[in-house]
N, CA, C and O atoms as CSV, one atom per row, in Angstrom:
chain,resi,resn,atom,element,x,y,z
A,1,MET,N,N,21.805,20.475,-5.684
A,1,MET,CA,C,20.780,20.889,-4.756
A,1,MET,C,C,20.531,19.742,-3.762
A,1,MET,O,O,20.081,18.671,-4.169
A,2,PRO,N,N,20.812,19.947,-2.484
A,2,PRO,CA,C,20.623,18.882,-1.489
A,2,PRO,C,C,19.140,18.628,-1.228
A,2,PRO,O,O,18.308,19.530,-1.313
A,3,ILE,N,N,18.845,17.391,-0.914
A,3,ILE,CA,C,17.458,16.995,-0.650
A,3,ILE,C,C,17.061,17.415,0.770
A,3,ILE,O,O,17.880,17.395,1.688
A,4,ASP,N,N,15.834,17.782,0.924
A,4,ASP,CA,C,15.286,18.198,2.210
A,4,ASP,C,C,15.313,17.003,3.173
A,4,ASP,O,O,14.839,15.925,2.813
A,5,PRO,N,N,15.859,17.170,4.397
A,5,PRO,CA,C,15.923,16.044,5.341
A,5,PRO,C,C,14.539,15.490,5.706
A,5,PRO,O,O,14.393,14.289,5.937
A,6,ASP,N,N,13.529,16.359,5.759
A,6,ASP,CA,C,12.179,15.882,6.080
A,6,ASP,C,C,11.640,15.002,4.955
A,6,ASP,O,O,10.991,13.985,5.200
A,7,LYS,N,N,11.915,15.406,3.735
A,7,LYS,CA,C,11.444,14.628,2.590
A,7,LYS,C,C,12.145,13.269,2.555
A,7,LYS,O,O,11.519,12.250,2.265
A,8,ARG,N,N,13.437,13.261,2.850
A,8,ARG,CA,C,14.185,12.005,2.900
A,8,ARG,C,C,13.600,11.079,3.969
A,8,ARG,O,O,13.445,9.878,3.745
A,9,LYS,N,N,13.280,11.650,5.127
A,9,LYS,CA,C,12.707,10.857,6.220
A,9,LYS,C,C,11.350,10.270,5.811
A,9,LYS,O,O,11.059,9.110,6.100
A,10,LEU,N,N,10.520,11.083,5.135
A,10,LEU,CA,C,9.228,10.587,4.661
A,10,LEU,C,C,9.405,9.428,3.679
A,10,LEU,O,O,8.698,8.423,3.760
A,11,ARG,N,N,10.347,9.575,2.758
A,11,ARG,CA,C,10.592,8.522,1.776
A,11,ARG,C,C,11.072,7.236,2.442
A,11,ARG,O,O,10.631,6.145,2.082
A,12,GLU,N,N,11.975,7.367,3.413
A,12,GLU,CA,C,12.475,6.189,4.124
A,12,GLU,C,C,11.359,5.504,4.900
A,12,GLU,O,O,11.275,4.276,4.931
A,13,MET,N,N,10.493,6.316,5.534
A,13,MET,CA,C,9.385,5.752,6.297
A,13,MET,C,C,8.416,5.020,5.356
A,13,MET,O,O,7.967,3.916,5.665
A,14,LYS,N,N,8.101,5.627,4.225
A,14,LYS,CA,C,7.186,5.002,3.281
A,14,LYS,C,C,7.785,3.703,2.742
A,14,LYS,O,O,7.077,2.706,2.598
A,15,ARG,N,N,9.085,3.711,2.445
A,15,ARG,CA,C,9.756,2.517,1.941
A,15,ARG,C,C,9.677,1.388,2.965
A,15,ARG,O,O,9.435,0.238,2.599
A,16,ALA,N,N,9.881,1.711,4.262
A,16,ALA,CA,C,9.811,0.708,5.324
A,16,ALA,C,C,8.395,0.145,5.457
A,16,ALA,O,O,8.214,-1.059,5.639
A,17,VAL,N,N,7.402,1.015,5.367
A,17,VAL,CA,C,6.005,0.566,5.481
A,17,VAL,C,C,5.647,-0.325,4.298
A,17,VAL,O,O,4.987,-1.349,4.473
A,18,LYS,N,N,6.075,0.054,3.096
A,18,LYS,CA,C,5.776,-0.749,1.910
A,18,LYS,C,C,6.451,-2.112,2.003
A,18,LYS,O,O,5.855,-3.122,1.626
A,19,ARG,N,N,7.683,-2.155,2.497
A,19,ARG,CA,C,8.397,-3.427,2.638
A,19,ARG,C,C,7.673,-4.329,3.632
A,19,ARG,O,O,7.506,-5.524,3.388
A,20,ARG,N,N,7.247,-3.756,4.747
A,20,ARG,CA,C,6.529,-4.531,5.775
A,20,ARG,C,C,5.183,-5.018,5.240
A,20,ARG,O,O,4.768,-6.142,5.523
A,21,GLY,N,N,4.510,-4.177,4.475
A,21,GLY,CA,C,3.228,-4.573,3.898
A,21,GLY,C,C,3.379,-5.716,2.916
A,21,GLY,O,O,2.534,-6.609,2.867
A,22,ASN,N,N,4.453,-5.697,2.127
A,22,ASN,CA,C,4.689,-6.774,1.170
A,22,ASN,C,C,4.991,-8.084,1.890
A,22,ASN,O,O,4.508,-9.141,1.484
A,23,LYS,N,N,5.790,-8.023,2.961
A,23,LYS,CA,C,6.070,-9.220,3.758
A,23,LYS,C,C,4.776,-9.775,4.356
A,23,LYS,O,O,4.538,-10.983,4.343
A,24,HIS,N,N,3.954,-8.878,4.875
A,24,HIS,CA,C,2.677,-9.270,5.472
A,24,HIS,C,C,1.776,-9.935,4.421
A,24,HIS,O,O,1.147,-10.956,4.698
A,25,ARG,N,N,1.716,-9.356,3.221
A,25,ARG,CA,C,0.886,-9.898,2.155
A,25,ARG,C,C,1.351,-11.293,1.736
A,25,ARG,O,O,0.531,-12.191,1.544
A,26,ARG,N,N,2.673,-11.473,1.593
A,26,ARG,CA,C,3.204,-12.784,1.201
A,26,ARG,C,C,2.939,-13.830,2.272
A,26,ARG,O,O,2.586,-14.966,1.957
A,27,HIS,N,N,3.107,-13.456,3.531
A,27,HIS,CA,C,2.856,-14.387,4.634
A,27,HIS,C,C,1.377,-14.787,4.684
A,27,HIS,O,O,1.048,-15.955,4.893
A,28,ALA,N,N,0.504,-13.819,4.492
A,28,ALA,CA,C,-0.936,-14.103,4.501
A,28,ALA,C,C,-1.305,-15.011,3.331
A,28,ALA,O,O,-2.142,-15.902,3.481
A,29,ALA,N,N,-0.690,-14.794,2.163
A,29,ALA,CA,C,-0.984,-15.632,0.998
A,29,ALA,C,C,-0.547,-17.071,1.246
A,29,ALA,O,O,-1.258,-18.005,0.874
A,30,LYS,N,N,0.603,-17.260,1.864
A,30,LYS,CA,C,1.075,-18.613,2.193
A,30,LYS,C,C,0.129,-19.292,3.183
A,30,LYS,O,O,-0.168,-20.480,3.060
A,31,ARG,N,N,-0.336,-18.519,4.164
A,31,ARG,CA,C,-1.239,-19.072,5.173
A,31,ARG,C,C,-2.565,-19.503,4.536
A,31,ARG,O,O,-3.074,-20.582,4.838
A,32,VAL,N,N,-3.123,-18.665,3.658
A,32,VAL,CA,C,-4.374,-19.002,2.980
A,32,VAL,C,C,-4.188,-20.229,2.094
A,32,VAL,O,O,-5.065,-21.090,2.025
A,33,LEU,N,N,-3.054,-20.307,1.423
A,33,LEU,CA,C,-2.777,-21.440,0.550
A,33,LEU,C,C,-2.684,-22.743,1.346
A,33,LEU,O,O,-3.146,-23.788,0.890
A,34,ALA,N,N,-2.089,-22.675,2.529
A,34,ALA,CA,C,-1.961,-23.870,3.361
A,34,ALA,C,C,-3.294,-24.294,3.972
A,34,ALA,O,O,-3.590,-25.486,4.048
A,35,GLU,N,N,-4.097,-23.325,4.406
A,35,GLU,CA,C,-5.349,-23.633,5.086
A,35,GLU,C,C,-6.492,-23.939,4.121
A,35,GLU,O,O,-7.272,-24.861,4.359
A,36,HIS,N,N,-6.597,-23.177,3.041
A,36,HIS,CA,C,-7.700,-23.319,2.086
A,36,HIS,C,C,-7.167,-23.227,0.656
A,36,HIS,O,O,-7.325,-22.187,0.016
A,37,PRO,N,N,-6.550,-24.268,0.146
A,37,PRO,CA,C,-5.948,-24.192,-1.192
A,37,PRO,C,C,-6.956,-23.896,-2.301
A,37,PRO,O,O,-6.606,-23.270,-3.301
A,38,GLU,N,N,-8.198,-24.338,-2.137
A,38,GLU,CA,C,-9.193,-24.107,-3.185
A,38,GLU,C,C,-9.643,-22.647,-3.239
A,38,GLU,O,O,-10.141,-22.198,-4.271
A,39,GLU,N,N,-9.478,-21.905,-2.153
A,39,GLU,CA,C,-9.881,-20.499,-2.109
A,39,GLU,C,C,-8.700,-19.541,-2.266
A,39,GLU,O,O,-8.894,-18.325,-2.238
A,40,ALA,N,N,-7.499,-20.053,-2.427
A,40,ALA,CA,C,-6.307,-19.208,-2.453
A,40,ALA,C,C,-6.306,-18.247,-3.640
A,40,ALA,O,O,-5.846,-17.112,-3.513
A,41,ALA,N,N,-6.806,-18.678,-4.771
A,41,ALA,CA,C,-6.800,-17.816,-5.957
A,41,ALA,C,C,-7.763,-16.640,-5.812
A,41,ALA,O,O,-7.566,-15.599,-6.439
A,42,ASP,N,N,-8.791,-16.797,-5.001
A,42,ASP,CA,C,-9.793,-15.745,-4.834
A,42,ASP,C,C,-9.510,-14.826,-3.649
A,42,ASP,O,O,-10.269,-13.888,-3.401
A,43,ALA,N,N,-8.438,-15.082,-2.922
A,43,ALA,CA,C,-8.140,-14.283,-1.732
A,43,ALA,C,C,-7.739,-12.863,-2.123
A,43,ALA,O,O,-6.996,-12.652,-3.081
A,44,ASP,N,N,-8.246,-11.897,-1.360
A,44,ASP,CA,C,-7.916,-10.484,-1.599
A,44,ASP,C,C,-6.687,-10.096,-0.791
A,44,ASP,O,O,-6.440,-10.636,0.287
A,45,ASP,N,N,-5.925,-9.159,-1.324
A,45,ASP,CA,C,-4.781,-8.629,-0.592
A,45,ASP,C,C,-5.270,-7.614,0.416
A,45,ASP,O,O,-5.960,-6.657,0.062
A,46,ASP,N,N,-4.912,-7.822,1.678
A,46,ASP,CA,C,-5.275,-6.882,2.728
A,46,ASP,C,C,-4.005,-6.502,3.473
A,46,ASP,O,O,-3.454,-7.310,4.221
A,47,PHE,N,N,-3.537,-5.271,3.271
A,47,PHE,CA,C,-2.309,-4.829,3.900
A,47,PHE,C,C,-2.547,-4.377,5.335
A,47,PHE,O,O,-1.607,-4.282,6.124
A,48,GLY,N,N,-3.794,-4.099,5.669
A,48,GLY,CA,C,-4.131,-3.695,7.030
A,48,GLY,C,C,-3.388,-2.457,7.467
A,48,GLY,O,O,-3.366,-1.458,6.748
A,49,ARG,N,N,-2.787,-2.508,8.622
A,49,ARG,CA,C,-2.062,-1.342,9.136
A,49,ARG,C,C,-0.751,-1.102,8.407
A,49,ARG,O,O,-0.109,-0.072,8.615
A,50,HIS,N,N,-0.341,-2.041,7.552
A,50,HIS,CA,C,0.901,-1.904,6.808
A,50,HIS,C,C,0.685,-1.245,5.451
A,50,HIS,O,O,1.565,-1.308,4.593
A,51,SER,N,N,-0.454,-0.623,5.243
A,51,SER,CA,C,-0.745,0.061,3.993
A,51,SER,C,C,-0.034,1.410,3.948
A,51,SER,O,O,-0.019,2.144,4.937
A,52,SER,N,N,0.551,1.731,2.805
A,52,SER,CA,C,1.239,3.014,2.660
A,52,SER,C,C,0.332,4.050,1.995
A,52,SER,O,O,0.791,5.124,1.605
A,53,GLU,N,N,-0.920,3.735,1.870
A,53,GLU,CA,C,-1.865,4.629,1.198
A,53,GLU,C,C,-1.951,5.993,1.872
A,53,GLU,O,O,-2.093,7.008,1.191
A,54,ARG,N,N,-1.867,6.030,3.182
A,54,ARG,CA,C,-1.970,7.294,3.903
A,54,ARG,C,C,-0.744,8.177,3.699
A,54,ARG,O,O,-0.795,9.374,3.983
A,55,LEU,N,N,0.351,7.611,3.216
A,55,LEU,CA,C,1.573,8.387,2.988
A,55,LEU,C,C,1.657,8.937,1.574
A,55,LEU,O,O,2.563,9.714,1.272
A,56,ASN,N,N,0.741,8.555,0.711
A,56,ASN,CA,C,0.778,9.040,-0.665
A,56,ASN,C,C,0.445,10.524,-0.720
A,56,ASN,O,O,-0.494,10.988,-0.073
A,57,GLY,N,N,1.221,11.254,-1.495
A,57,GLY,CA,C,0.951,12.666,-1.718
A,57,GLY,C,C,1.347,13.590,-0.598
A,57,GLY,O,O,0.937,14.750,-0.604
A,58,LEU,N,N,2.125,13.136,0.365
A,58,LEU,CA,C,2.529,14.013,1.458
A,58,LEU,C,C,3.636,14.976,1.054
A,58,LEU,O,O,3.797,16.027,1.674
A,59,ASP,N,N,4.386,14.638,0.040
A,59,ASP,CA,C,5.526,15.470,-0.335
A,59,ASP,C,C,5.182,16.393,-1.502
A,59,ASP,O,O,5.769,16.295,-2.579
A,60,HIS,N,N,4.227,17.285,-1.273
A,60,HIS,CA,C,3.853,18.273,-2.297
A,60,HIS,C,C,4.878,19.396,-2.297
A,60,HIS,O,O,4.844,20.285,-1.446
A,61,ASP,N,N,5.767,19.347,-3.240
A,61,ASP,CA,C,6.752,20.411,-3.373
A,61,ASP,C,C,6.917,20.741,-4.845
A,61,ASP,O,O,6.118,20.302,-5.674
A,62,ALA,N,N,7.944,21.508,-5.178
A,62,ALA,CA,C,8.120,21.982,-6.555
A,62,ALA,C,C,8.290,20.837,-7.558
A,62,ALA,O,O,7.947,20.991,-8.731
A,63,THR,N,N,8.808,19.703,-7.116
A,63,THR,CA,C,9.007,18.592,-8.047
A,63,THR,C,C,7.691,17.899,-8.406
A,63,THR,O,O,7.632,17.173,-9.398
A,64,ARG,N,N,6.658,18.107,-7.630
A,64,ARG,CA,C,5.370,17.452,-7.855
A,64,ARG,C,C,4.349,18.363,-8.543
A,64,ARG,O,O,3.272,17.900,-8.918
A,65,LYS,N,N,4.668,19.644,-8.714
A,65,LYS,CA,C,3.708,20.580,-9.302
A,65,LYS,C,C,3.716,20.467,-10.819
A,65,LYS,O,O,4.781,20.323,-11.420
A,66,PRO,N,N,2.551,20.529,-11.444
A,66,PRO,CA,C,2.491,20.440,-12.905
A,66,PRO,C,C,3.122,21.660,-13.561
A,66,PRO,O,O,3.055,22.775,-13.043
A,67,HIS,N,N,3.731,21.421,-14.703
A,67,HIS,CA,C,4.340,22.513,-15.443
A,67,HIS,C,C,3.260,23.286,-16.197
A,67,HIS,O,O,2.347,22.687,-16.766
A,68,GLU,N,N,3.361,24.592,-16.200
A,68,GLU,CA,C,2.357,25.408,-16.885
A,68,GLU,C,C,2.969,26.108,-18.077
A,68,GLU,O,O,2.279,26.843,-18.783
């Protein structure tokens, strides 16, 4: 059964956003560590516009439906 091209595109887009968000998070952590080493452990992760949260649950299809 071939995968739906739209679903593949959504997955690729989400993967790209997640990768960019992780790079952004690591860069921000390095910056906080360099500028304020005593506060680095308490810094919160902020993905900002690189968050993939808005893409969660977009692919509601037969594979995501609960079995009855």
